N, C-alpha and C positions, 0 to 999 in steps of 0.2 A: 811286176816281174820284168825288169829291164834286161836281165841276163838272157843269153841265148839258151836254147833247149840243151845244147851240148854242154854248156857251162853248168847248168842246173843238174844235169845227169852226172857229170864228173864230180860236182860238189856232194851230191847225195852218195855216190859210190865211196868217196873218200871219208865222209862222215859215218857211213854205216860199216864199211869193210876195213877202214883204216889203212888203206893203201890206194894209190892211183890205179885206175883201170888200165888194162892193156889195150892196145889198138883193137884187138879182136873182141874183147869184152865191150868196149865202147861202141863198136859197130853193131853188136847184138842188141845192146841197150837202146841205141838210137833207132834201130829197125823196130824194136818192140814199141818204143814210144810212138813212132810214126804210124805203125799198124793200129795201135790202140786209139790214137787220135782220129784216124780215118774211120774207125768203126763206131764211134760214139754218137749216139743220138741225143739231142738236147734234153728231152724229158728224163731219159735214163740217167744222164750225168748229174742232173740236179738232184734226183732222188738219192743217188749214191753219195754225193758230196754233202748232203744234209745230215748224214749220219755222223754223230760225234757231239762233243760238248761245245765246241766253238761255233758261232754262227757262220754261215757261208757268206763270203765276200762276193757278191754278185757282180762287182766291177771287174773281177778277174776273168779271163777267158776260160769258160767252163771245160771246153774240150781239152785244152792244154793242161789245166789243173788235174783233171781226171787221168789223163795219160801219164802225167808225172806221178800221180798217186799209184798207178799200176806198176810203173817202173820201180818205185820205192818198195812196193809190196814184193816184187820179184827179188830185189836186193835183200830184203829182210828174211827171205826164205832160202837164200843160198846156204848150202851146207857149210861154207866157209864162215858165214855170219853166225849160223846157229851153233856150230860146234866150237866156236872160239871161246865162248863163255861157259 
């Protein structure tokens, strides 16, 4: 993951919502990301990240990966995303 946190969040927003985020939305998502990342305990993050079909890449920073996962979860649950299809 060579991209910055902000770049990854913008990319996720664009891919999920199909438009660029506003400055206010970006600030909310970045704050959410930083809050999630600061509250993650290592054993918990590994347990949550091991759920799924693909094996967990342990070379990636687990706290960052889980915080990005939580931001993506938020994006997938936006009414704009859910009601679009």
